[in-house]
C-alpha positions as CSV (number, residue, x, y, z in Angstrom):
1,M,0.4,-17.3,-10.8
2,S,0.9,-20.6,-11.2
3,Y,3.4,-21.3,-14.1
4,A,5.2,-18.2,-12.1
5,V,5.5,-20.3,-9.2
6,T,6.3,-23.9,-11.8
7,Q,9.0,-21.5,-12.8
8,R,10.1,-21.2,-9.2
9,T,9.7,-24.3,-7.2
10,Q,13.3,-24.8,-6.8
11,E,14.0,-20.8,-5.1
12,I,10.6,-22.2,-3.0
13,G,12.4,-25.0,-1.7
14,I,15.3,-23.9,-1.5
15,R,13.7,-21.1,1.2
16,M,11.4,-24.4,2.9
17,A,14.6,-25.7,3.4
18,L,16.6,-22.8,4.8
19,G,13.2,-22.9,7.9
20,A,10.8,-20.8,5.4
21,G,7.6,-22.0,6.7
22,A,4.1,-22.8,4.8
23,G,2.5,-18.9,5.4
24,D,5.6,-17.9,4.5
25,V,5.8,-19.1,1.5
26,L,1.8,-18.4,0.7
27,K,3.3,-14.5,2.0
28,L,5.3,-14.3,-1.0
29,I,3.3,-15.7,-3.6
30,L,0.4,-13.3,-3.0
31,R,2.4,-10.3,-2.1
32,N,4.1,-10.9,-5.7
33,G,0.3,-11.4,-7.0
34,L,-1.5,-8.7,-5.6
35,A,1.3,-6.3,-5.9
36,L,0.9,-6.5,-10.0
37,T,-2.6,-7.7,-9.9
38,A,-2.9,-3.6,-7.9
39,G,-0.2,-2.1,-10.4
40,G,-3.3,-3.7,-13.2
41,V,-6.3,-2.1,-11.1
42,V,-4.0,1.4,-11.3
43,I,-3.8,1.9,-15.1
44,G,-7.0,0.4,-16.0
45,L,-9.2,3.4,-13.3
46,A,-6.6,5.6,-15.1
47,G,-7.6,4.3,-18.5
48,A,-11.3,4.4,-17.7
49,F,-11.5,6.6,-16.4
50,F,-10.2,9.0,-19.1
51,L,-11.5,6.9,-21.7
52,T,-14.8,7.5,-20.6
53,R,-15.5,10.5,-22.3
54,L,-15.3,8.5,-25.4
55,L,-18.6,5.7,-24.0
56,A,-20.7,9.1,-22.5
57,V,-22.1,9.1,-26.1
58,L,-23.2,5.8,-24.7
59,L,-24.7,5.7,-21.8
60,F,-27.3,6.6,-20.3
61,G,-28.8,6.7,-17.2
62,V,-25.4,6.8,-15.4
63,Q,-22.4,9.4,-14.5
64,P,-19.5,8.1,-16.8
65,T,-17.3,8.3,-13.9
66,D,-19.9,7.0,-11.6
67,A,-17.6,5.7,-8.5
68,L,-18.9,3.0,-8.0
69,T,-19.0,1.3,-10.9
70,F,-15.6,1.5,-10.8
71,A,-15.4,0.4,-7.2
72,T,-17.3,-2.7,-7.7
73,V,-15.6,-3.6,-10.8
74,S,-12.1,-3.1,-9.2
75,V,-12.4,-5.2,-6.3
76,A,-14.3,-8.7,-9.0
77,L,-10.8,-8.0,-10.2
78,I,-8.9,-7.6,-6.3
79,T,-11.4,-10.9,-5.2
80,A,-10.3,-13.2,-9.2
81,A,-6.8,-12.4,-8.9
82,L,-6.1,-12.9,-5.1
83,A,-8.3,-16.9,-6.3
84,A,-5.7,-17.3,-9.5
85,C,-2.9,-16.4,-6.2
86,Y,-4.3,-18.0,-4.0
87,L,-4.8,-21.6,-5.0
88,P,-1.2,-21.9,-6.6
89,A,0.3,-20.3,-3.5
90,R,-1.4,-22.9,-1.4
91,R,-0.2,-25.4,-3.8
92,A,3.6,-24.3,-3.6
93,T,3.3,-24.9,0.4
94,K,3.0,-28.1,-0.3
95,V,6.1,-28.3,-1.7
96,D,8.8,-30.7,-0.7
97,P,12.2,-30.1,0.1
98,L,13.7,-32.7,-0.7
99,V,11.7,-33.1,-4.5
100,A,11.6,-29.7,-5.1
101,L,15.5,-29.7,-5.1
102,R,16.4,-32.3,-7.7
103,Y,13.4,-31.0,-10.1
104,E,14.6,-30.3,-13.3
């Protein structure tokens, strides 16, 4: 996300020059990052659900499709992704529009 925000510095500067507030920029970047995260979590959960049949022999005392485990891992990954998106998004809100427009 940090790289994507760096690549979009000029776009963010133009948005802020046209009147977008810091909250708007923050929401834009968080929405993009969390959309990628949601897609990854859905694909990962589907893959994990189908691959549990291979690992069922190795699990002792836990059901292969334990809902608590799937939920805990999903929440942990979403939280980490939110932190990874929030820090670059916060940095992007501090972009000076004039500096961003001159950025090459």
